[in-house]
py3Dmol code that shows the C-alpha trace and the ligand (Angstrom):
import py3Dmol

protein = """\
ATOM      1  CA  MET A   1       5.868  50.054  49.884  1.00  0.00           C
ATOM      2  CA  THR A   2       3.417  50.031  52.790  1.00  0.00           C
ATOM      3  CA  ALA A   3       4.285  48.348  56.035  1.00  0.00           C
ATOM      4  CA  HIS A   4       2.415  45.092  55.528  1.00  0.00           C
ATOM      5  CA  GLU A   5       3.916  44.447  52.087  1.00  0.00           C
ATOM      6  CA  GLU A   6       7.188  43.880  53.875  1.00  0.00           C
ATOM      7  CA  PHE A   7       5.525  41.033  55.752  1.00  0.00           C
ATOM      8  CA  ALA A   8       4.265  39.170  52.712  1.00  0.00           C
ATOM      9  CA  ASP A   9       7.204  36.738  52.669  1.00  0.00           C
ATOM     10  CA  ASP A  10       6.989  36.145  56.378  1.00  0.00           C
ATOM     11  CA  LEU A  11       3.262  35.371  56.069  1.00  0.00           C
ATOM     12  CA  ALA A  12       3.974  32.303  53.966  1.00  0.00           C
ATOM     13  CA  LEU A  13       6.596  31.051  56.390  1.00  0.00           C
ATOM     14  CA  TYR A  14       4.276  31.821  59.312  1.00  0.00           C
ATOM     15  CA  ALA A  15       1.455  29.845  57.669  1.00  0.00           C
ATOM     16  CA  LEU A  16       3.816  26.876  57.346  1.00  0.00           C
ATOM     17  CA  GLY A  17       4.774  27.240  61.012  1.00  0.00           C
ATOM     18  CA  VAL A  18       8.442  27.841  60.299  1.00  0.00           C
ATOM     19  CA  LEU A  19       8.783  31.543  61.112  1.00  0.00           C
ATOM     20  CA  GLU A  20      10.800  31.989  64.305  1.00  0.00           C
ATOM     21  CA  GLY A  21      12.328  34.550  66.643  1.00  0.00           C
ATOM     22  CA  SER A  22      11.945  38.288  66.248  1.00  0.00           C
ATOM     23  CA  ASP A  23      10.468  37.907  62.713  1.00  0.00           C
ATOM     24  CA  ARG A  24       7.653  35.858  64.174  1.00  0.00           C
ATOM     25  CA  SER A  25       6.832  38.276  66.980  1.00  0.00           C
ATOM     26  CA  ALA A  26       7.057  41.257  64.597  1.00  0.00           C
ATOM     27  CA  LEU A  27       4.593  39.608  62.179  1.00  0.00           C
ATOM     28  CA  GLN A  28       2.220  38.698  65.016  1.00  0.00           C
ATOM     29  CA  ALA A  29       2.271  42.312  66.194  1.00  0.00           C
ATOM     30  CA  HIS A  30       1.501  43.459  62.614  1.00  0.00           C
ATOM     31  CA  LEU A  31      -1.300  40.893  62.161  1.00  0.00           C
ATOM     32  CA  ALA A  32      -3.005  42.234  65.288  1.00  0.00           C
ATOM     33  CA  GLN A  33      -3.507  45.590  63.574  1.00  0.00           C
ATOM     34  CA  CYS A  34      -3.634  44.705  59.794  1.00  0.00           C
ATOM     35  CA  ALA A  35      -6.826  43.176  58.386  1.00  0.00           C
ATOM     36  CA  ALA A  36      -5.253  42.773  54.891  1.00  0.00           C
ATOM     37  CA  CYS A  37      -2.457  40.550  56.200  1.00  0.00           C
ATOM     38  CA  ARG A  38      -4.945  38.544  58.281  1.00  0.00           C
ATOM     39  CA  ARG A  39      -6.977  37.923  55.099  1.00  0.00           C
ATOM     40  CA  GLU A  40      -3.846  36.900  53.239  1.00  0.00           C
ATOM     41  CA  LEU A  41      -2.981  34.490  56.029  1.00  0.00           C
ATOM     42  CA  GLN A  42      -6.488  33.013  55.773  1.00  0.00           C
ATOM     43  CA  HIS A  43      -5.953  32.518  52.022  1.00  0.00           C
ATOM     44  CA  LEU A  44      -2.679  30.760  52.670  1.00  0.00           C
ATOM     45  CA  PHE A  45      -4.315  28.456  55.215  1.00  0.00           C
ATOM     46  CA  GLY A  46      -7.044  27.768  52.657  1.00  0.00           C
ATOM     47  CA  ASP A  47      -4.480  26.893  50.025  1.00  0.00           C
ATOM     48  CA  MET A  48      -2.748  24.532  52.388  1.00  0.00           C
ATOM     49  CA  GLY A  49      -6.084  22.892  53.159  1.00  0.00           C
ATOM     50  CA  LEU A  50      -6.561  22.215  49.426  1.00  0.00           C
ATOM     51  CA  LEU A  51      -3.023  20.940  49.311  1.00  0.00           C
ATOM     52  CA  GLY A  52      -3.776  18.482  52.110  1.00  0.00           C
ATOM     53  CA  LEU A  53      -6.907  17.200  50.298  1.00  0.00           C
ATOM     54  CA  ALA A  54      -5.369  17.015  46.878  1.00  0.00           C
ATOM     55  CA  THR A  55      -2.000  15.509  47.616  1.00  0.00           C
ATOM     56  CA  ILE A  56      -1.911  11.955  46.338  1.00  0.00           C
ATOM     57  CA  GLY A  57       1.849  11.490  46.180  1.00  0.00           C
ATOM     58  CA  PRO A  58       4.215  10.604  48.987  1.00  0.00           C
ATOM     59  CA  ALA A  59       4.608  13.005  51.951  1.00  0.00           C
ATOM     60  CA  PRO A  60       7.316  15.704  51.594  1.00  0.00           C
ATOM     61  CA  GLY A  61      10.755  14.448  52.619  1.00  0.00           C
ATOM     62  CA  PRO A  62      12.786  15.918  55.481  1.00  0.00           C
ATOM     63  CA  ASP A  63      14.605  18.224  53.023  1.00  0.00           C
ATOM     64  CA  ALA A  64      11.391  19.786  51.780  1.00  0.00           C
ATOM     65  CA  ARG A  65      11.416  22.599  54.339  1.00  0.00           C
ATOM     66  CA  ALA A  66      15.030  23.504  53.636  1.00  0.00           C
ATOM     67  CA  ARG A  67      14.395  23.445  49.890  1.00  0.00           C
ATOM     68  CA  LEU A  68      11.293  25.591  50.300  1.00  0.00           C
ATOM     69  CA  LEU A  69      13.128  28.153  52.424  1.00  0.00           C
ATOM     70  CA  SER A  70      16.041  28.367  50.013  1.00  0.00           C
ATOM     71  CA  ALA A  71      13.661  28.663  47.069  1.00  0.00           C
ATOM     72  CA  LEU A  72      11.893  31.532  48.833  1.00  0.00           C
ATOM     73  CA  ALA A  73      15.223  33.223  49.629  1.00  0.00           C
ATOM     74  CA  GLU A  74      16.281  33.073  45.968  1.00  0.00           C
ATOM     75  CA  GLU A  75      13.064  34.640  44.733  1.00  0.00           C
ATOM     76  CA  PRO A  76      13.287  38.293  43.683  1.00  0.00           C
ATOM     77  CA  ARG A  77      11.912  40.443  46.456  1.00  0.00           C
ATOM     78  CA  VAL A  78       8.750  41.386  44.626  1.00  0.00           C
ATOM     79  CA  ARG A  79       5.604  40.576  46.477  1.00  0.00           C
ATOM     80  CA  MET A  80       3.450  39.461  43.536  1.00  0.00           C
ATOM     81  CA  ALA A  81       6.120  37.287  42.020  1.00  0.00           C
ATOM     82  CA  ARG A  82       6.776  35.690  45.368  1.00  0.00           C
ATOM     83  CA  LYS A  83       3.094  35.165  46.008  1.00  0.00           C
ATOM     84  CA  GLN A  84       2.435  33.612  42.588  1.00  0.00           C
ATOM     85  CA  ALA A  85       5.387  31.281  42.895  1.00  0.00           C
ATOM     86  CA  TRP A  86       4.168  30.321  46.333  1.00  0.00           C
ATOM     87  CA  ARG A  87       0.593  29.654  45.242  1.00  0.00           C
ATOM     88  CA  TRP A  88       1.815  27.614  42.283  1.00  0.00           C
ATOM     89  CA  TRP A  89       3.897  25.454  44.588  1.00  0.00           C
ATOM     90  CA  LEU A  90       0.902  24.893  46.840  1.00  0.00           C
ATOM     91  CA  LEU A  91      -1.437  23.998  43.995  1.00  0.00           C
ATOM     92  CA  ALA A  92       0.992  21.904  41.963  1.00  0.00           C
ATOM     93  CA  PRO A  93      -0.095  18.550  43.454  1.00  0.00           C
ATOM     94  CA  MET A  94      -3.759  19.386  42.851  1.00  0.00           C
ATOM     95  CA  ALA A  95      -2.994  20.522  39.305  1.00  0.00           C
ATOM     96  CA  ALA A  96      -1.134  17.247  38.790  1.00  0.00           C
ATOM     97  CA  ALA A  97      -4.159  15.332  40.082  1.00  0.00           C
ATOM     98  CA  ILE A  98      -6.488  17.245  37.726  1.00  0.00           C
ATOM     99  CA  VAL A  99      -4.161  16.690  34.759  1.00  0.00           C
ATOM    100  CA  LEU A 100      -3.970  13.004  35.648  1.00  0.00           C
ATOM    101  CA  ALA A 101      -7.767  12.797  35.781  1.00  0.00           C
ATOM    102  CA  LEU A 102      -8.096  14.584  32.420  1.00  0.00           C
ATOM    103  CA  VAL A 103      -5.469  12.352  30.837  1.00  0.00           C
ATOM    104  CA  SER A 104      -7.303   9.310  32.220  1.00  0.00           C
ATOM    105  CA  ILE A 105     -10.581  10.493  30.673  1.00  0.00           C
ATOM    106  CA  VAL A 106      -8.927  11.197  27.319  1.00  0.00           C
ATOM    107  CA  LEU A 107      -7.217   7.787  27.343  1.00  0.00           C
ATOM    108  CA  TRP A 108     -10.465   6.068  28.285  1.00  0.00           C
ATOM    109  CA  ARG A 109     -12.303   7.760  25.413  1.00  0.00           C
ATOM    110  CA  GLN A 110      -9.497   6.919  22.967  1.00  0.00           C
ATOM    111  CA  ASN A 111      -9.546   3.339  24.161  1.00  0.00           C
ATOM    112  CA  ARG A 112     -13.306   3.105  23.662  1.00  0.00           C
ATOM    113  CA  ALA A 113     -13.019   4.632  20.149  1.00  0.00           C
ATOM    114  CA  LEU A 114     -10.229   2.180  19.275  1.00  0.00           C
ATOM    115  CA  ARG A 115     -12.304  -0.771  20.463  1.00  0.00           C
ATOM    116  CA  GLN A 116     -15.255   0.371  18.310  1.00  0.00           C
ATOM    117  CA  GLU A 117     -12.938   0.791  15.330  1.00  0.00           C
ATOM    118  CA  LEU A 118     -11.462  -2.653  15.918  1.00  0.00           C
ATOM    119  CA  ALA A 119     -14.944  -4.220  16.033  1.00  0.00           C
ATOM    120  CA  GLN A 120     -15.862  -2.496  12.746  1.00  0.00           C
ATOM    121  CA  GLN A 121     -12.636  -3.669  11.133  1.00  0.00           C
ATOM    122  CA  GLN A 122     -13.249  -7.223  12.304  1.00  0.00           C
ATOM    123  CA  ALA A 123     -16.746  -7.151  10.789  1.00  0.00           C
ATOM    124  CA  GLN A 124     -15.345  -5.680   7.554  1.00  0.00           C
ATOM    125  CA  SER A 125     -12.573  -8.274   7.551  1.00  0.00           C
ATOM    126  CA  ALA A 126     -15.085 -11.119   7.947  1.00  0.00           C
ATOM    127  CA  GLN A 127     -17.103  -9.726   5.026  1.00  0.00           C
ATOM    128  CA  ASN A 128     -13.963  -9.362   2.900  1.00  0.00           C
ATOM    129  CA  GLN A 129     -12.979 -12.923   3.769  1.00  0.00           C
ATOM    130  CA  ALA A 130     -16.406 -14.212   2.724  1.00  0.00           C
ATOM    131  CA  GLU A 131     -16.253 -12.293  -0.576  1.00  0.00           C
ATOM    132  CA  PHE A 132     -12.701 -13.497  -1.145  1.00  0.00           C
ATOM    133  CA  GLU A 133     -13.656 -17.140  -0.566  1.00  0.00           C
ATOM    134  CA  ARG A 134     -16.595 -16.805  -2.938  1.00  0.00           C
ATOM    135  CA  ALA A 135     -14.335 -15.258  -5.604  1.00  0.00           C
ATOM    136  CA  ILE A 136     -11.902 -18.140  -5.163  1.00  0.00           C
ATOM    137  CA  GLU A 137     -14.761 -20.623  -5.636  1.00  0.00           C
ATOM    138  CA  VAL A 138     -15.952 -18.860  -8.801  1.00  0.00           C
ATOM    139  CA  LEU A 139     -12.475 -18.698 -10.313  1.00  0.00           C
ATOM    140  CA  ALA A 140     -11.730 -22.289  -9.284  1.00  0.00           C
ATOM    141  CA  LEU A 141     -14.893 -23.494 -11.015  1.00  0.00           C
ATOM    142  CA  LEU A 142     -14.184 -21.453 -14.160  1.00  0.00           C
ATOM    143  CA  SER A 143     -10.627 -22.722 -14.399  1.00  0.00           C
ATOM    144  CA  ARG A 144     -11.354 -26.393 -13.644  1.00  0.00           C
ATOM    145  CA  PRO A 145     -10.698 -28.426 -16.818  1.00  0.00           C
ATOM    146  CA  ASP A 146     -13.045 -31.145 -15.542  1.00  0.00           C
ATOM    147  CA  ALA A 147     -15.995 -28.762 -15.064  1.00  0.00           C
ATOM    148  CA  MET A 148     -18.918 -29.473 -17.375  1.00  0.00           C
ATOM    149  CA  ARG A 149     -19.381 -26.661 -19.919  1.00  0.00           C
ATOM    150  CA  VAL A 150     -22.609 -26.470 -21.833  1.00  0.00           C
ATOM    151  CA  THR A 151     -23.562 -23.734 -24.297  1.00  0.00           C
ATOM    152  CA  LEU A 152     -27.288 -23.487 -24.786  1.00  0.00           C
ATOM    153  CA  ILE A 153     -28.409 -22.447 -28.262  1.00  0.00           C
ATOM    154  CA  ALA A 154     -31.584 -22.544 -30.329  1.00  0.00           C
ATOM    155  CA  THR A 155     -32.592 -26.171 -30.696  1.00  0.00           C
ATOM    156  CA  ASN A 156     -32.461 -26.234 -34.471  1.00  0.00           C
ATOM    157  CA  ALA A 157     -29.211 -24.269 -34.810  1.00  0.00           C
ATOM    158  CA  LYS A 158     -25.745 -25.612 -35.380  1.00  0.00           C
ATOM    159  CA  PRO A 159     -23.333 -24.805 -32.505  1.00  0.00           C
ATOM    160  CA  GLN A 160     -21.216 -21.763 -33.321  1.00  0.00           C
ATOM    161  CA  PRO A 161     -17.955 -20.635 -31.714  1.00  0.00           C
ATOM    162  CA  GLN A 162     -18.791 -18.159 -29.013  1.00  0.00           C
ATOM    163  CA  GLY A 163     -16.823 -15.944 -26.666  1.00  0.00           C
ATOM    164  CA  LYS A 164     -18.147 -14.061 -23.645  1.00  0.00           C
ATOM    165  CA  ALA A 165     -16.076 -11.285 -22.072  1.00  0.00           C
ATOM    166  CA  ILE A 166     -16.988  -9.911 -18.639  1.00  0.00           C
ATOM    167  CA  TYR A 167     -14.974  -6.768 -18.134  1.00  0.00           C
ATOM    168  CA  ARG A 168     -14.811  -3.986 -15.494  1.00  0.00           C
ATOM    169  CA  PRO A 169     -12.518  -1.089 -16.533  1.00  0.00           C
ATOM    170  CA  GLN A 170     -12.447   0.516 -13.043  1.00  0.00           C
ATOM    171  CA  THR A 171     -10.499  -2.443 -11.654  1.00  0.00           C
ATOM    172  CA  GLY A 172      -9.031  -3.805 -14.894  1.00  0.00           C
ATOM    173  CA  SER A 173     -10.801  -7.116 -14.166  1.00  0.00           C
ATOM    174  CA  LEU A 174     -11.634  -9.471 -17.000  1.00  0.00           C
ATOM    175  CA  VAL A 175     -13.053 -12.963 -17.375  1.00  0.00           C
ATOM    176  CA  PHE A 176     -13.363 -14.492 -20.856  1.00  0.00           C
ATOM    177  CA  LEU A 177     -15.279 -17.693 -21.544  1.00  0.00           C
ATOM    178  CA  ALA A 178     -14.916 -19.453 -24.906  1.00  0.00           C
ATOM    179  CA  SER A 179     -17.054 -22.304 -26.191  1.00  0.00           C
ATOM    180  CA  ASN A 180     -17.360 -24.341 -29.394  1.00  0.00           C
ATOM    181  CA  PHE A 181     -13.955 -23.164 -30.605  1.00  0.00           C
ATOM    182  CA  ALA A 182     -12.308 -25.229 -33.317  1.00  0.00           C
ATOM    183  CA  PRO A 183      -8.924 -26.757 -32.484  1.00  0.00           C
ATOM    184  CA  VAL A 184      -5.948 -24.581 -33.454  1.00  0.00           C
ATOM    185  CA  PRO A 185      -3.100 -25.767 -35.725  1.00  0.00           C
ATOM    186  CA  PRO A 186       0.161 -26.877 -34.034  1.00  0.00           C
ATOM    187  CA  LYS A 187       2.281 -24.054 -32.532  1.00  0.00           C
ATOM    188  CA  LYS A 188      -0.738 -21.757 -32.784  1.00  0.00           C
ATOM    189  CA  ALA A 189      -3.160 -20.385 -30.191  1.00  0.00           C
ATOM    190  CA  TYR A 190      -6.108 -18.066 -30.009  1.00  0.00           C
ATOM    191  CA  GLU A 191      -5.391 -14.575 -28.713  1.00  0.00           C
ATOM    192  CA  LEU A 192      -7.932 -12.231 -27.134  1.00  0.00           C
ATOM    193  CA  TRP A 193      -7.674  -8.485 -27.893  1.00  0.00           C
ATOM    194  CA  LEU A 194      -9.142  -5.437 -26.198  1.00  0.00           C
ATOM    195  CA  LEU A 195     -10.016  -2.577 -28.582  1.00  0.00           C
ATOM    196  CA  PRO A 196      -9.760   0.691 -26.640  1.00  0.00           C
ATOM    197  CA  THR A 197     -12.460   3.356 -26.963  1.00  0.00           C
ATOM    198  CA  SER A 198      -9.656   5.867 -27.443  1.00  0.00           C
ATOM    199  CA  GLY A 199      -8.915   4.391 -30.870  1.00  0.00           C
ATOM    200  CA  ALA A 200      -5.442   3.259 -29.795  1.00  0.00           C
ATOM    201  CA  ALA A 201      -3.998  -0.007 -31.120  1.00  0.00           C
ATOM    202  CA  PRO A 202      -5.595  -3.288 -29.934  1.00  0.00           C
ATOM    203  CA  ILE A 203      -4.188  -4.481 -26.601  1.00  0.00           C
ATOM    204  CA  PRO A 204      -3.296  -8.192 -26.248  1.00  0.00           C
ATOM    205  CA  VAL A 205      -5.259  -9.608 -23.317  1.00  0.00           C
ATOM    206  CA  GLY A 206      -4.282 -13.279 -23.270  1.00  0.00           C
ATOM    207  CA  ILE A 207      -3.737 -16.424 -25.306  1.00  0.00           C
ATOM    208  CA  PHE A 208      -5.750 -19.612 -24.922  1.00  0.00           C
ATOM    209  CA  LYS A 209      -6.236 -23.026 -26.470  1.00  0.00           C
ATOM    210  CA  PRO A 210      -9.633 -24.764 -26.407  1.00  0.00           C
ATOM    211  CA  ASP A 211      -9.979 -28.150 -24.735  1.00  0.00           C
ATOM    212  CA  ALA A 212     -11.428 -31.250 -26.461  1.00  0.00           C
ATOM    213  CA  HIS A 213     -14.924 -29.758 -26.128  1.00  0.00           C
ATOM    214  CA  GLY A 214     -13.894 -26.420 -27.667  1.00  0.00           C
ATOM    215  CA  SER A 215     -13.987 -24.588 -24.303  1.00  0.00           C
ATOM    216  CA  ALA A 216     -11.396 -22.210 -22.819  1.00  0.00           C
ATOM    217  CA  THR A 217     -11.124 -19.431 -20.255  1.00  0.00           C
ATOM    218  CA  VAL A 218      -8.986 -16.338 -19.769  1.00  0.00           C
ATOM    219  CA  LEU A 219      -9.223 -15.348 -16.096  1.00  0.00           C
ATOM    220  CA  MET A 220      -8.113 -12.029 -14.628  1.00  0.00           C
ATOM    221  CA  PRO A 221      -5.216 -11.240 -16.999  1.00  0.00           C
ATOM    222  CA  PRO A 222      -2.974  -8.322 -15.983  1.00  0.00           C
ATOM    223  CA  LEU A 223      -4.659  -5.196 -17.386  1.00  0.00           C
ATOM    224  CA  GLN A 224      -4.204  -1.554 -16.524  1.00  0.00           C
ATOM    225  CA  LYS A 225      -7.139   0.140 -14.771  1.00  0.00           C
ATOM    226  CA  ASP A 226      -9.600   2.581 -16.371  1.00  0.00           C
ATOM    227  CA  LEU A 227      -8.996   1.237 -19.855  1.00  0.00           C
ATOM    228  CA  GLN A 228     -12.330   1.794 -21.643  1.00  0.00           C
ATOM    229  CA  ALA A 229     -13.090  -0.926 -24.184  1.00  0.00           C
ATOM    230  CA  LYS A 230     -15.331  -0.539 -27.216  1.00  0.00           C
ATOM    231  CA  ALA A 231     -14.929  -4.161 -28.343  1.00  0.00           C
ATOM    232  CA  PHE A 232     -13.094  -7.462 -27.931  1.00  0.00           C
ATOM    233  CA  ALA A 233     -11.747  -9.656 -30.701  1.00  0.00           C
ATOM    234  CA  VAL A 234     -10.087 -13.069 -31.141  1.00  0.00           C
ATOM    235  CA  THR A 235      -7.405 -13.968 -33.693  1.00  0.00           C
ATOM    236  CA  ILE A 236      -5.135 -16.957 -34.270  1.00  0.00           C
ATOM    237  CA  GLU A 237      -1.490 -16.226 -33.405  1.00  0.00           C
ATOM    238  CA  PRO A 238       1.762 -18.093 -32.703  1.00  0.00           C
ATOM    239  CA  GLU A 239       1.312 -19.834 -29.351  1.00  0.00           C
ATOM    240  CA  THR A 240       3.708 -17.364 -27.671  1.00  0.00           C
ATOM    241  CA  GLY A 241       1.309 -14.556 -28.590  1.00  0.00           C
ATOM    242  CA  SER A 242       1.648 -11.455 -30.761  1.00  0.00           C
ATOM    243  CA  THR A 243       1.812  -7.734 -30.050  1.00  0.00           C
ATOM    244  CA  THR A 244      -0.453  -6.886 -32.979  1.00  0.00           C
ATOM    245  CA  PRO A 245      -3.354  -8.994 -34.231  1.00  0.00           C
ATOM    246  CA  THR A 246      -2.913 -11.172 -37.300  1.00  0.00           C
ATOM    247  CA  MET A 247      -5.840 -11.122 -39.696  1.00  0.00           C
ATOM    248  CA  PRO A 248      -8.399 -12.507 -40.058  1.00  0.00           C
ATOM    249  CA  ILE A 249     -10.447 -11.764 -36.976  1.00  0.00           C
ATOM    250  CA  ILE A 250     -12.148 -15.000 -35.907  1.00  0.00           C
ATOM    251  CA  LEU A 251     -14.654 -13.457 -33.490  1.00  0.00           C
ATOM    252  CA  ALA A 252     -15.429  -9.892 -32.461  1.00  0.00           C
ATOM    253  CA  GLY A 253     -17.995  -8.189 -30.317  1.00  0.00           C
ATOM    254  CA  GLY A 254     -18.693  -4.896 -28.607  1.00  0.00           C
ATOM    255  CA  GLN A 255     -21.399  -3.165 -26.670  1.00  0.00           C
TER     256      GLN A 255
END
"""
ligand_1 = """\
1
ZN
Zn -0.442 44.083 56.737
"""
view = py3Dmol.view(width=600, height=400)
view.addModel(protein, "pdb")
view.setStyle({"model": 0}, {"cartoon": {"style": "trace"}})
view.addModel(ligand_1, "xyz")
view.setStyle({"model": 1}, {"stick": {}})
view.zoomTo()
view.show()
């Protein structure tokens, strides 16, 4: 260990203005002849200047000096370790300020992203609401018993019973419109069947009874999704419905 390495600890205390007595005069005598220690002292003063600019918290309390001195005394007597610990202590407030600034920027960006997302969701929500209200209107009209239902056919033809199924397998959505259906016998009802493409047994979709004009609707019955249909059919069943169709088939149609 060269002579000036022994003064490294004292340099820090000297820079703080707390080195006293014979230690102080010994260090001053060494500084007069050691350029390396003078440079180190300049660095320490520089660090403290940064500390003064960067400190945004409250001023150190009256115990700060005592705590600093005891912390220095407890450090292992290795110059580099001491120096690094010292520098860290000096720069901690600036590091805290930088971290605070970075956190502020990150939070600001997150906040901006969240506000954009919220605006998009509000626009999407308004569109969903409009679509929902339109769907309600359509279903309300279809299910109104007092709505006028007219089936247009060739002018010289006799009206025939007719069913129209509008089906979307992806969502399991189905609307069925019946017109010109004959009245059913007591305790009986028409039942609509879905014939799967897979060849599986017909699936009961819903039961319905025509009104005085022969019209009826089956709206959005509970159906599983992705059920491919090759055809639809209508039979007459007990009014509680059946699990398998009773012959004969009254109407049938497929794509
Ligand atoms: Zn020296």
